[in-house]
N, C-alpha and C positions, 0 to 999 in steps of 0.2 A: 205220444201214447201207446198205449198196451194192446194188443189185441190176442184174444185167447181159443182158440179153437178147439173143439171138442171132435175126437174121433175114433172110431171103432175100427178093431183089424178084421180079421178075416176070421178070426176064433174068438170074434165076440166083447174082446179085452178092450175098454177107455180108454183114453190117454189126453192129456189137454196138453194142447202146444201153443208156447206162448213165443210172441214176439213180440218186441219192443221197438221202437220205433222214437229217436227222438233228437228233433231237427241240430244239424253237424258234428252226431256222433254214429260208430257202424251200427246198424242191427245186429242187437242182441238176441239170442233163443235160446230154448230149453221145452225139455218134455216132460212132465210127469204124469203119475198115474192117479194122484189125489186132484182135486180141484183148489182144494183149502192149502196145499204145497203152490200151486201153480200159481197162484192171487199173491202168497206171502212172496214168490221169488220173486213177482214183478215189483210188488211195494220195495221190497228191498234194494233191488237193482237200480231202479229208476232214481230212489234217492243216493245210492252211492254215484253212479254218475252223476246226478247235481252237483256232488260236493266232489268229485274228484276223485274217488276211490278205487272205482269199480276195476278201471284201465291197471290201475297197478296193481290189482292185485292179479288179475289175470296177468299180468306180465313176471310177477310173481313166484306162477305156477308153472311160467314156461320155461325158466331157466335156472340153473342149478350153482352153487356156490363155486363151481370149476369155472364156471360159465364166466360168473362176475369177477372169478381171479385172472383166467385170460384174457379178458376186456382189461381190466387192470391193466396186465401187463404192459399193452398193443397202447391204452390211450395215455398215462399216467404215469406208470413209469421212467419214460422217456420222458419226463421234464427235470428230474432228479441225477445228480452225477452217478457216473461209475460205481462208486462204492455204496451208495445210498439207495439203489440200484439193486445190486446183490444183496444189499441185508434188507431189503421191503423182502424179493422176491424169493429169497431163503425162509424166509418166516410163513409168507402165503402159501409158500408148499407142502409147511405144514400143514395148516389148514384144507387144504386144496385135498392132499393125503387123505386128511383123519375125518372130514366133513363132505368132503369133495360136490357126494354124489346125494345131496342131499337137493332140494327144489328148495329157492328162498323164501317160499310162502312157508315151507315147516321149520324155517330156524327162528327156533326162539331164544330166550334166556337163559336157560334151564339148558338147553341141548349144548350152548355154547360153553357153559359154567361148567358140563358136566366134561367136556373134555379140557378146558383150563385146569381142573384138578387131575388130570391125570399125568400132569407136565410135573420132568423133576428138576426141571431147570431152577435156576434164583428167581427171587420173586419181581426183581427189577428186570431180567429176562423175559418173564412170566406178560407182565407189564407191556412190554414191547410186543409183544407179537399178540395182543387185545389192541393195542392202538393201530396196528400196521391194518390187523385186521376192520378194527371200528371204521378207520380211513375207506377202506375199498367199501364200505355198507354204505358209508357215508355220499361217497361219488355214486355210488347207484341208486339213492334217495334222490336227492337234489339234482342233477344232472343229466341222470337217465331214464326215471321216472318207474324205478323197476319194483321200488317200494314206496312203503307211505313212511314208516321210519326204522330207523335203524337198532336192532336188536344190541348190539354188540355195549350200546350207551349204558344198559337196564344192567349189566353184568360187573361185578363186585369186583375193584383189583386187588390186585392183592395187597399186602402190606410191604412198603419198603423203607428200605432202611433208608438212614439218611445220608442224603448225597456227599460223596465224601470231597472231603475241602485241604488240598495242601498245596501250599505255598509257600514263595521262599521269602525268607525273614532279608533283612537288610546286609548279613554278615553272607550267608550263604549265594543272597544275587551275586552279588561284588567275586567272590570265588568262582562263580560259575562261569559269570561274562569272561574272568580272568583263561579258563580254564579252555575256553571255544576260542577267545582271542588267541591264543597260543597253541592252537589247537593247526595239526598238518592240511586239516581240510582248511579251505581257503572261505567256503561260503559259509558254515555252520555258523559264524559269529552272528553277519547279519540274517542268519533266518533266527535264530535265536532272539535277536533283538526286534527281530519285526514280530517274531508270536506275543514275546514278552507286550508289544506297544501297540499291537492291535486287537489281542485277545480272536485271531485266528484261527478256525482247525486247521491243523496240519495239512489235510486234504486241502481244500481252501487255499491256502497258500503255495504248497505245493505244485500246482497246476494252474499257476496265475501266467497268464501272456504279457508281455510288453505294448500290447494293445490295449488291456485291461488297466495301466498308468497311466497317471495324470502328472507327472512330475514337477508341472510350472502351478499348478493349483493345487498339490500336496492332496492329491485322493486317487487309490484305486475302486475299481469295480469286480466285486465277486458275482460274475454269471452264475455259475454251478452251487449251487451253497444245498446243505441239510435239508430246509424247509423249501427248496426248492423257487425261494424268489432270489432275485438279486439283492446285494446288500452294497454299499456306499462306506467303505473304508479311511479313516482319514490316515493321511499318514503326516508325520510332524518329530520337530526334532531328529534325534538319533538315525530314528528309522528312516528318516525322509531324506540326511545325507546319506547315508548309506548306501538305499536305493537309486541314489544318485551316481554316486562313485562306482556300483556295481553296471550302471546302465554306461560308463566307457569303456568297460571292457568286455561287454554282452558279445555273447558266439551272436555268427549271422547263419547258424547252419538250425538253429531252431527258435521259436517264439517262445519259448521257454523261460521265466526269470531264471528258475534253477537247476539247471536238465544235466543228467547224468554222465557223466564223461564218458561211459564208453557209449548209449546212448542218447547222446541229445533233444530226442524226441519223447524220450520219458524224464520224469523228475528223481531228481538226484536221491538216495538215499544213505540218510546220516544216522540213520541205526547206531551203526560202530563208534562213529566218532562222538555222537552225544553223550552213549554211552562210556568212551572214554575219559571225554570231559567231565561226565557226574564223578567217576572214579578219584580224578584227579581233584576235583573239587572236595571230596571225600562229602557225597552229597547221598542220602540215599533215602528209599524209598519215595520216586520222582520219576514222573512217565514225562513223556514231551505233551501229552495231554493236561498237565497241571500247569503248562506254564499260561492257558487257557484261562485257567484256575486264579493262576497270578495277577493277569492283568484283569478279574472281575475284582478279586481281593483289593489292590492297589487300589483302584477307581471305589470302591463302597470307602475304603479309608482313606479317602481323600474329598468325603464328602459324593460322591456321586447316587442319585438315586437310582432305586430296582428300574424305575421304568427307562434310564438310560443307561446303565449297566444291560439289559432286557435287551435295548437297541444294540449297541456296541456288538457282543456277541451275537445279535443277529435272532434271538427268539421271540417266538412271535407273543407270548406269556410270561407273566412274572412268575411264572410258580417254577420253575429253574433255576431263578437267582433269588430267590427267596433266603437260600443256604448260607446267603451273604449278607444279611438284616441284620445280624449282632455286628458284624465289623463297624457298618456306620450309625451305631447307636449314638457316639458321642455328639454325628452330626443331626441325626433325629430330635437328641437333646438340647440344640443349641436351636432346630425350628421353632419344637414347643414352646422353648422361652421368649422366644421373639416374637412368638403368637400372643402370650399370656402377657407380655409386655406391654403391647399395640393395647389388646384389650381390655386390661384393666391396672394400667401402668399410673390414670389417675384417678383410683380410686382409694 
């Protein structure tokens, strides 16, 4: 219930002191010069408390964007691998520098859009900045109760170019694997085969520990992934055989599958060896990350659904794998033809 107390000061000025007491909630109070304002505030505040809006609004007035980013660093970033932490932090630092002084209650989609429009980076990079900020706001809404909703979700993302798809055709793949096998670097061939076979990101693969590998049942567990979730990766065929062979000569001074020769506590750097193999194989316009595109493309061409490709690559949504949809059109046509034959075959 609410209580409105009329007060008269020594100078003769009248004010109205409001106190709202609702069971299970802290007492809320405010002072107004007009009785009508006091009554309106009482009505609005009681409704907001009962609907769960009032205290979130109060929290939004207490905290700045800088507070949000700082807490995000402390509680959320540790859930990601070192590379992902660095990428997210660099993007959130930009927002903290430009809008860190804003109270959360004052952040609007318009304010975010104005700063987005000042960016000179590529559309894809700007999109990443928005997504990182949006995730921080989502956490503040869902886990911390600092806000009612996420203003970043109402900001239009920049129009992105089509995702790059560069995969090796059969002849290129044969040439590259032959060059890797003949490379002076004894780990290059196994690492490239494993990348092609599993679709793992380079950082995920290079940070693998022997304790993550189950050779008996043919799988490994990725504990540190880009989306922060563990992922089981199937080992089969040649990749499984190569990891088994590699396990027979594993180094005992490190837990890493692919350690550096100079510092066994750090992963091996294959950039130079891979570039040399690419030159020998006469392959251009191809990066290590494109091995991941190869995996997805080969899966699509062999009839895998987009959901299956997303699961293999570790994507939470299908948006990132839609670029491979055209490669599985034959499979989709067969599915549609089969469905039509079953439902119209007897007509």
